[in-house]
C-alpha positions in Angstrom: -55.1 -73.1 -99.3 -57.1 -70.9 -101.7 -60.6 -69.6 -100.9 -62.6 -72.3 -102.8 -60.6 -75.1 -101.2 -60.9 -73.5 -97.7 -64.6 -73.1 -98.1 -65.0 -76.7 -99.2 -62.8 -77.9 -96.2 -64.9 -75.8 -93.8 -68.1 -77.2 -95.1 -66.8 -80.7 -94.8 -66.0 -80.1 -91.1 -69.5 -78.6 -90.6 -71.1 -81.6 -92.2 -69.0 -84.0 -90.1 -70.2 -82.2 -86.9 -73.8 -81.9 -88.1 -73.9 -85.7 -88.8 -72.4 -86.4 -85.4 -74.9 -84.2 -83.6 -77.8 -85.8 -85.5 -76.6 -89.2 -84.3 -76.5 -87.9 -80.8 -80.0 -86.4 -81.0 -81.5 -89.7 -82.3 -79.7 -91.8 -79.7 -77.1 -93.4 -81.9 -74.3 -91.8 -80.1 -74.1 -90.8 -76.4 -72.1 -87.6 -76.5 -70.1 -85.2 -78.7 -67.5 -84.5 -76.1 -66.9 -88.1 -75.5 -66.8 -91.0 -77.9 -69.7 -93.1 -79.0 -68.2 -96.1 -77.2 -67.5 -94.0 -74.1 -67.0 -95.8 -70.8 -68.6 -92.7 -69.2 -72.3 -92.9 -70.0 -73.8 -90.9 -67.2 -74.6 -87.3 -68.3 -75.7 -86.4 -64.7 -72.3 -87.4 -63.3 -70.5 -85.4 -65.9 -72.6 -82.3 -65.4 -72.0 -82.4 -61.6 -68.3 -82.8 -62.2 -68.2 -79.6 -64.3 -70.2 -77.5 -61.8 -73.9 -78.0 -62.3 -75.9 -78.4 -59.0 -78.1 -81.4 -58.4 -81.3 -79.3 -57.9 -81.0 -77.7 -61.3 -80.3 -81.0 -63.0 -83.3 -82.7 -61.4 -85.8 -80.1 -62.7 -84.7 -80.2 -66.4 -86.9 -81.6 -69.1 -86.2 -85.3 -69.7 -83.4 -85.7 -72.3 -82.2 -82.1 -72.1 -78.9 -83.2 -70.5 -77.1 -85.1 -73.2 -73.7 -85.3 -71.6 -72.0 -82.6 -73.8 -70.8 -80.2 -71.2 -67.2 -79.3 -70.5 -68.1 -76.5 -68.0 -70.9 -74.5 -66.6 -71.4 -71.2 -68.5 -74.8 -70.5 -66.9 -73.1 -70.3 -63.5 -70.3 -68.2 -65.0 -72.8 -65.8 -66.5 -74.5 -65.0 -63.2 -77.7 -64.4 -65.1 -80.3 -61.9 -63.9 -84.0 -61.3 -64.3 -85.0 -59.5 -67.5 -81.8 -60.3 -69.5 -81.9 -61.5 -73.1 -79.6 -64.6 -73.5 -78.3 -66.4 -76.5 -76.9 -70.0 -76.3 -74.7 -71.1 -79.2 -75.0 -74.8 -80.1 -77.9 -75.3 -77.8 -78.4 -79.0 -78.4 -81.3 -80.4 -76.4 -81.7 -77.2 -74.4 -79.6 -78.1 -71.4 -78.3 -74.5 -70.7 -81.3 -72.8 -72.3 -83.8 -74.1 -69.9 -81.6 -73.4 -66.9 -81.0 -69.8 -68.2 -84.7 -69.4 -68.7 -85.5 -69.9 -65.0 -82.8 -67.3 -64.1 -84.1 -64.5 -66.4 -87.7 -65.3 -65.5 -90.8 -64.1 -67.4 -89.4 -60.7 -68.3 -86.3 -62.2 -69.9 -85.7 -64.3 -73.0 -83.4 -67.1 -74.0 -82.7 -68.1 -77.6 -80.9 -71.4 -78.4 -79.3 -71.7 -81.9 -78.3 -75.1 -83.3 -77.4 -76.2 -86.9 -78.8 -79.7 -86.6 -82.6 -80.2 -87.3 -82.7 -83.4 -85.3 -81.3 -81.6 -82.3 -83.6 -78.7 -82.8 -86.6 -81.0 -82.9 -85.5 -82.6 -79.6 -85.1 -79.2 -77.9 -88.5 -77.9 -79.1 -90.2 -81.0 -77.9 -88.8 -80.3 -74.4 -90.4 -76.8 -74.3 -93.8 -78.0 -73.3 -92.5 -79.8 -70.3 -90.5 -76.7 -69.3 -93.6 -74.6 -69.6 -95.7 -76.9 -67.5 -93.1 -77.2 -64.7 -92.0 -73.5 -64.5 -95.0 -71.6 -65.9 -92.6 -69.7 -68.1 -92.9 -69.1 -71.8 -89.5 -67.4 -72.4 -87.4 -69.8 -74.4 -87.1 -70.6 -78.1 -84.8 -72.5 -80.5 -83.7 -71.4 -83.9 -82.0 -73.3 -86.7 -78.7 -71.7 -87.7 -74.9 -71.9 -87.8 -73.0 -70.1 -85.1 -70.9 -68.4 -87.8 -74.1 -66.7 -89.1 -76.4 -66.2 -86.1 -80.1 -65.7 -86.8 -80.2 -62.9 -84.3 -80.4 -59.0 -84.8 -77.5 -56.7 -84.0 -77.1 -55.5 -80.4 -80.0 -57.5 -79.1 -78.5 -59.8 -76.5 -77.2 -59.1 -72.9 -75.4 -62.4 -72.5 -74.0 -65.1 -74.9 -73.4 -68.6 -73.6 -71.8 -71.6 -75.2 -70.7 -75.0 -73.9 -68.1 -77.1 -75.7 -69.2 -75.9 -79.2 -67.1 -73.0 -80.5 -64.1 -75.3 -80.8 -66.0 -77.4 -83.3 -66.3 -74.4 -85.7 -63.9 -74.3 -88.7 -64.1 -70.5 -88.6 -63.7 -69.3 -85.0 -62.9 -65.7 -85.9 -66.2 -65.4 -87.7 -68.0 -66.9 -84.6 -66.5 -64.2 -82.4 -67.4 -61.5 -84.8 -71.0 -62.7 -84.8 -71.0 -62.8 -81.0 -69.7 -59.2 -80.9 -72.3 -58.1 -83.4 -75.3 -59.5 -81.5 -74.2 -58.3 -78.1 -75.5 -55.1 -76.7 -72.9 -52.5 -75.6 -71.6 -53.7 -72.3 -72.9 -57.3 -73.0 -71.2 -60.3 -71.5 -69.8 -63.6 -73.0 -69.6 -66.7 -70.7 -68.3 -69.7 -72.5 -67.0 -73.1 -71.5 -64.9 -74.7 -74.3 -62.0 -77.0 -74.8 -58.6 -75.4 -75.5 -55.0 -76.4 -76.0 -52.0 -75.6 -73.8 -49.7 -76.7 -76.6 -50.4 -78.1 -80.1 -51.6 -81.7 -80.4 -49.5 -84.1 -82.4 -50.5 -84.3 -86.0 -51.7 -87.9 -85.9 -54.2 -87.0 -83.2 -55.6 -83.9 -84.9 -56.3 -86.0 -88.0 -58.6 -88.5 -86.1 -62.2 -87.9 -87.0 -63.3 -89.4 -83.7 -61.3 -86.6 -82.0 -63.0 -83.9 -84.0 -66.4 -85.2 -82.9 -65.0 -85.4 -79.4 -64.5 -81.6 -79.4 -60.7 -81.9 -79.2 -59.3 -81.7 -82.8 -60.9 -78.3 -83.3 -59.5 -76.8 -80.2 -57.0 -74.0 -80.5 -54.3 -72.7 -78.2 -55.4 -70.5 -75.2 -53.3 -67.7 -76.5 -54.9 -68.0 -80.0 -58.3 -67.6 -78.3 -57.2 -64.5 -76.5 -55.8 -63.0 -79.8 -59.1 -63.7 -81.6 -61.1 -62.0 -78.8 -58.8 -58.9 -78.7 -58.8 -58.6 -82.5 -62.6 -58.7 -82.5 -62.8 -55.9 -80.0 -63.7 -57.6 -76.8 -62.2 -56.2 -73.5 -62.0 -57.4 -69.9 -60.9 -60.9 -71.1 -60.6 -63.5 -68.5 -59.4 -67.0 -69.6 -59.3 -69.7 -66.9 -57.8 -73.1 -67.9 -59.4 -76.1 -66.0 -57.5 -79.4 -66.4 -59.8 -81.4 -64.1 -62.4 -82.0 -66.8 -59.9 -83.9 -69.0 -58.5 -85.8 -66.0 -62.0 -86.8 -65.0 -62.7 -88.2 -68.4 -59.5 -90.2 -68.3 -60.3 -91.5 -64.8 -63.8 -92.6 -66.0 -62.1 -94.6 -68.8 -63.8 -92.6 -71.5 -62.9 -94.5 -74.7 -62.0 -91.4 -76.7 -59.8 -89.8 -74.1 -58.2 -93.2 -73.4 -57.5 -93.6 -77.1 -55.9 -90.2 -77.3 -53.8 -90.7 -74.2 -52.5 -94.0 -75.6 -51.4 -92.1 -78.8 -49.4 -89.4 -77.0 -45.7 -89.4 -76.7 -44.3 -91.5 -73.8 -44.4 -89.7 -70.4 -47.1 -87.2 -71.4 -50.7 -87.0 -70.3 -53.7 -85.5 -72.1 -54.1 -82.7 -69.5 -50.6 -81.5 -70.7 -52.3 -80.6 -74.0 -56.1 -80.2 -73.4 -58.1 -78.2 -70.8 -61.6 -77.0 -70.3 -61.4 -73.2 -70.7 -63.7 -70.7 -69.0 -64.0 -67.7 -71.3 -65.4 -64.5 -69.8 -65.4 -61.3 -71.9 -67.2 -58.0 -72.3 -68.3 -55.9 -75.3 -67.3 -52.3 -74.4 -67.6 -50.2 -77.5 -65.7 -47.1 -78.4 -67.5 -43.9 -79.1 -65.8 -41.1 -81.1 -62.5 -43.1 -80.8 -62.0 -41.6 -77.3 -64.2 -43.0 -74.6 -65.6 -46.4 -73.6 -69.2 -46.9 -72.9 -69.6 -49.2 -70.0 -72.9 -50.6 -68.8 -73.6 -51.9 -65.3 -74.0 -55.6 -66.0 -72.3 -57.6 -63.3 
């Protein structure tokens, strides 16, 4: 595919995702990581299943939890007071508001989302967050995760939850993440990934793209992208329980995919929730690594 065709294809993918997220923000769809006709319609149940505690969920602004999680990057990150945090594909602010409470008044959390409807929903939730916590430490910016509206070397921790796999240019996303991280900064991401390639007929399903599955890449491809970008201390942890839970709850999308698979195979043989933890240790004078004491 030549460059103009590739750019056109990438923009078509972004527009499909943008339209889908807009429908979620306005209540026309229930989730991006499950189908619009999903049998699983309880965002709280899903969040608990992927590692969020009940107390944190109970104190979120109304509507912030939109059932789009496939893991818990806030817990992975072990956030601390005074850190600057960036959340990619922040949606209604689900992880942003939880991170804001962890970094407290001396920290800052920025959510980036490319969908104006989603951004409006998140910004509307800020006042409720301020009233409940007394904190004024979160903001939401319009932008694509391939071109982050954030300065170089300005962020201690980057979070993302079931979003990077939707990008048609994942290497560019990781380059941007590397750019905005401070030396020694940390990445904590939950995403969907593949243990082996999906059959072609499944990858071509638009519903699967919006379900965060068609854009997923192999675990080894993710590792290769991270290494090429310059990240170190890479820890990738596949978690098949997320996909199995979605099947057990009779999620329409996951059931549809399972019925399309070759006989004798299950979706968890192909798709897993992947915990991604990496560092940004930068080389000075091509000889020594600068390491910072972030846990």
